[in-house]
N, C-alpha and C positions, 0 to 999 in steps of 0.2 A: 740799733744795737740792743734796744730793750728786749725785744722778743727772744732772740737766741740766747742772750745772757741770763734772763730771769728764769728760764725753764731749766737751767743748770742746777737749780735747787731741788728738783724732783729726783726721786730714786731712779737709777739707771734702768731698772726693769720696765719703767713706763715707756721707754723708747722702743721697746719691742712689742708693744701692744697697740696696734693702730686705733683701736676703739678708745684709747686713752689720749689720743692726740687732739690738740685743739684745732678748731677752725678759726681763722682770723680774717680781718678785713685789711687788704693791702692797697695802697695808692696805685691806681692804674698808671699814672704818669711816671712811676718809678719801677714798680714790680712787673708791669705788663707792657712796657714800651717797645718790646720786640718779642718775637716768638720764642726765642731761647729763654729769656728771662721769664716770660709768661708761663712756659712749660715747667720751669724750675719751681716757681712759687706756687703754681696751682698744684703741683705734685706734693708740695709742702703744706697743702690744705689752707691756702690763702685765696680768698675770694676777691676778684677785681672790683675795686671801688673807686668811682670817679669823684673828684673834688672840683667844686665850682670854680676855684681859683685857677684851675688848669683845664677844665673840660666843660662843655655845655651839657654833658650827660650826668653831671653830678647832682647831688641833692638828696633829700629825705626819701624820695619816692622812686629812686633808681632800682632796677631789677635785682640788684645784689641784696638789698634789704629783705625783700620777701624770701629770697633763698636762705638767708640767715634765720629768718623766723621759722621756716619750715624745718631747718636742721635742728632747731630747739624743740620741735613739736612731734606729735605722734599721729595726728589725725590724717585721713585722706585729704589731699590738698586740692583736688580738682573740684570745680563747680559741679554740683549734681546735674547729671544729664537729664534732659526732658524725657518724660515717658513717651514711648513709641506706641501709637495706637494699633489696635488689632488689625485694622484695615491696611496699615502701612507695611510695605515689604522692605523698608529701609533697615539696615543694620547699623546700630550706633557704633561710631569709631571710638575705641577705648583710649586712643591717644589724641582725641580732639581737644581735650583740655587736660591740664596737668602734664605739661611737656617734660620730656626726658632731657632736654637741653634748655639753656637760656642765653639771651644775648644782652649785652650792656650798651651797645651802640646801634643795633640794627644790622650791623655787618659782621660782627664777631660772633662766635658761638662757643659755649662751654657746656660740658656735661653737667647736669644738675645733680650735685651730690645728694640732695634730699630725696631723689627718686629711688635711692637704695635703702631698703628697710634697716640695714645695719647702722645707718647714719641717723636714725631717729633718736631723739633725746641727746643730741650731740653737745659737746662743749664748744661754745663760741666765746672767744676772748676778744675784747675790744679795748682800745685806748680812747675813751670818750671825749678827750680834749681835741683829738684829731689833728694835732700839730705838735711840733717841738715847742715847749714852753718852759723856760728855765728862769726860776726866781730864787734869789738867795735864801728865802725862808720857805721855799717850796709851796707858795700859794698856788691855787688852782684856778684855771679859767672856768667858764661855764661849760657844761657838758652838752654835746650835740644830742639832738633829739632822736637819733637813730636808736640809742639805748632805750628810749621810751617805747618805740615801736616794738622792740624785741620783747619787752616786758608786758606790754598791753595786749599784743596780738598773738603771741605764741600760745599754744594750747597742748597740754595744761601749762599753767604758769611755771616758768623755768626757775630752777634754783639760782640764787644770786650770791656770789662770793666776792666781796670787795677786797681789793689789795692795793698796796702802795709800793712803788719802786723808788729807791733813793740811791743815787750814785752814778747813773748813766749821764747825768749832767756834767760830771767830771771826766767821764770816759771820752765824751765827744762834746766839750763845751762850745757853745755857739760863738764865743769870742776867741776861739783858738786861731793861731796863726798857721802859716804854711809849715809843713804839708797838712792841710785840713783833713785829708782822707785817712790819716793814720790815728787810730785810737790812742788815748793817753793812759798810761799805766805807770805805777800801781795806784789804784784808788780803792776806797772803802765802798763796798756795794751791799745794799740791804734790800731784801724783799720781805714785806710784812703782809701777812694774811689776816683779815678779820674773821669774825665768826660767820658761818653760813646764816644768811638772813632768814627770819620768819617772814617769808614773802607775803603770806596772807595778811599778817599784821601790818606790814610796811606798805604794801601796794593793793591789798584786797579791795579797799573802797574805791580806788581809782579804776581798777579793772571792772568793777561792777558798773561804774558810770560809763566806761567804754562799751561794755556789752549792751547797755541800754541804748547808746547812740547807734550801734550797729543794728540793733533790733528795729529802731525807728526807720531805718532805711528801707526795710521790707524788700530786700533784694538778696538773692543767693550769691554769695561772694566766695571765691576761692581764698584759701589762706594767704594773706599778704596782699590781697586785692582790696582796693578802697574806692569809694565814690568820692566825688569832689567835696561833698560835705564832710566826709571823714578825713579828707586831706586838709582842707582849708577852713572848715567851720570853726568858729570861736571856741566852742566847747572842746572840740578835738585838740586844738592848739593849746588851750589852757591845761588839758590833761597831760600832754607831752611835756610842757614846761614843768609841771609839778612832779611828774615821775623823774625827770632828769635832776631836779633839785634834790629829791629824796635820795637818789643814788649818790649824788655828790656828797650829801651829808654823811652817808655811810663811809665813803672813802675818806672824808675828812677825819672821821673818828680813827681810822687806821693810821692816817698821817700823824695825828696827835700822839698816838702810841709810840711813835719814834722820837718824841720830844720836841716836835715843832710847835710854835705858838699858835693861838687862835688867829684868825684873819683880823686885820686891823680895819678893813673897810667893809661896808655892807654893799650888797649888789653884785659881787663877783660871780654869783651863780646865774645871773641873767644875761641873755644874749645882748640886750640893748646897751648894757654897760660897756661892751667891747666894740660897739658899732663905730666909734670914732677912730678906731685904729686905721692906719693906712692900708690900702689894697696892694701891698707889696709882698714879695715872697719872704724877705728877711728884714727884720727891723727891731728896734727897741720900743716896747709898748709904752704909750703915754698914759695907760690906765694904771699899771702897777710897776712900771720900770723893768719889766722882765724882758728877756731876749726871746724872740719868737721866730720860728722858721716854718713856713708853710710849704716849703719845697721838699723837705726831707720828712 
């Protein structure tokens, strides 16, 4: 419910300008479980995103994340082609790299929106908690590291606008009774926007460290492509943790502007704090007593 409701705060004229439409990441097991739904959501600029809870294709390095990185960016995305010697009669294939489509499973196929020049510098909206998390005081979980990849790897650094949504937890409360599929109204609904971040001040030092890591690899990489060291190396992991923490800190400032108190516990921003939660779709968290739904 969050995505269609929150953009109702924008002026109506935005709806008639496709360049002002957001791209989002949508759960593959919900939005793309059949061709009809998949076509509907992809037409609405939603990228199919797998979740480990429901798919072996999920995770930080699935093909949808590089596609989102490229939507935020401006540079050519293909790996530089090797020079052809004068003696060779081979003609390089312009489509050998930098594909016009992408796959998330090896069997599906989607047109790559980043292949169109009008989609450069696009608006990509994400819900970095990546699940339904309802707490009476609106505490936040840790932020998934996909947001870190978007900030570290996009070129140039994207603009970042933090926002906070309050009210959808009353529209579709997790403890609602039958009929669960019917939204509850009337409720008070608020969307708070923070200031556009000074990204160089907030993330510039981390991006500089990231670029140094990439330089050390001494390998030509397409945008969104990573070596194993850039995926799993300690320095790379630490950078993603710190970027996600800083993004969360900025969203917490917007949350506080709505009158919510500071967090009572330390460590909510860390993934390991939440590791003891059960591997179920729907449960009450034993970390902060919130209601969690990883199915919706």
